[in-house]
N, C-alpha and C positions, 0 to 999 in steps of 0.2 A: 440459403445457406447464410450461417452467422448472423441472423436478425437480432438476436438479443445477445447483445456481449457485456458480460460482467468485467468490471474493472476496479479491482481493491486497490485502494490508495493509501499511503501513510505520510504523505508529504515529502518523500526522500526522492531524491534525483532519480533513482532507476523507476519509482512507481511513475514517476512525471513523463520519463520516455515511455512507460508502459501505455500512459494515457495517449500520447501522440499516436504511438502505433494503431492503437484502438480508433482514434480517431478516423486514422486511414482506412482501417478495416470497413468501419461504419460507413465511410463514403462509398466505396467499392460495392457495397452490397446493400445500401440503403438501409444500414440497420440502426437500431438504437442502443445506447449504452447505459447502464446501471451502474453508478458510482457506489463503492460500497466503501465503508471505513469500520474498522473495528477496533474498539476501546477494549484491549485484552488485559489479561491479569498481570503479564509483565509490565505493562505502561503502568497499571495501576500501583502494584507494589514498588516500582522504582519512584513513581511520583510520592508515594505515601513515605518511603524510606528515606528518600533523598530529603525532604522538606521538613518531616515529621509534623505534618498538618493533620486535620481532621480527615477522616477517611472520606466523609460525605461531601466537603468541599472541594477536594481534589477530585473527586468523580464529576462534580460539575463543570471542573475547570477542562478535564480532560473530553467530554462532551461537547463543550464550547469550543475548544479547539478544533475537534473534529467536525463541527457544523462548519466553522469558518473553512476549514480546508475543502470540504465538499462544496460549499459556495463557490470559492474560488475556482475549482474543477469543473464546477458546472456551467460557470460564464465560459470557460475557455470551450467546452463542448457545444455551448448554444452558440458560440461566435462562428462555429465551424457549421452551422446550421444543421444538428443533428440533434434527433431527440433523446432526452435524457433524463433521468430521474436519480435519487441519490437516496442511500439506506445508511443510517448510522446503526450500528449494532455495539451493544456494550454488556452484553451477556458475558460474565465471567466463569460460566460453567464449561467452556469448551476451549480448546487451543483455536489459534486464528486459521490455520488449513482446515478443522474441521467446520468452523462457521464460514469459511470461504466456499467449501463445497457443499455444506447444506443450501447456501444462498443461492448456489448455481442450480441444484436440483429443485428448489423451490418454486424460483421464480418462473418459468425455467430458463435458463442459459443455453445458448448454442455454443459460446466460447467463453473461454476465461483469459484475459490478457492481463500479465503482471510483470513489473520490472522484477530482475533479480541480480543479485550481485554477482553471481557466477562464480562462487569461491569453490576452489579445489582441496584436494588433500586435508592437512591438518585444521585448515582454518573451518572446512564443512564439518570435519567431525566434530568439533568443539564448539562451534556456534549454532550447527543445525542449520536447517534451510526450509522456511515455510514455504519457498516457491517449489522445492523438491517433493515436500509432503504432499502439497495441492495437486501435483503432476501424477503422483504416483494414486490419489484417491479421487480424483477428478471425475464426474459422471460424463463430462464432456471435454471437447479437446481444449488443450491449454496452450496458448503462445508466450513463450518466455522471452522477455526482452531484455537483453543483457545490458548492462552498463559498460559503457567505453573503457577499455584498458586506462588505468592511470598514467598519465603521462610523468615524466621525472619530475620530481617536486621542484617548483621554482626557488631557486635559491634565494631571490632578493625578498622572499617571505620569511617571517619570523617562525618557529617551530609551532607558536601558538596560531599563527594564521594558517598554517597549514593543517594543523589536527584541528578541528573543531566538533564539539559536542552539541548536537541541537535537538531539542523536541519539540518537533514542528507542529506535532498534534499529540503529544503523550507518548508516541513510541519512540524509544530510544533509537538514534541514529548516529553513527560513527562514520566520520567522513575524513 
């Protein structure tokens, strides 16, 4: 049961929480983990539009950042003494959820574990949800690990400190 666990990672806090849960499941089942990072067309478009660089150069940067992220996650899983491998996909021919479910079917995975922001209402409608699409189309069970509810903002921090935009691996993440 759950011997092959697919864990999509994008460098966000929610995906790291998903990784932690996947490590726990793998310990219980003596399973193995496959870490997956996808450089998607949105990441690529935002990088090229935001910085007006050459497309080829930005694709290399996004791949390098994805590789670094996968190595960091790999070390975390190896430290837990769990069998692990990594896959970097930069196919711009499909959406993230399509590529995740395709990887799950082709590997073959027994479980997908991923972090989700747990958006509701208008935020979900306008921002969409890769996690929801993966859940709806996955050929295997999906464990969604929800981010903790944000605590009240710390009034001692400036507005800039409370709202950050980071590009951990090319994927845009608002915190």
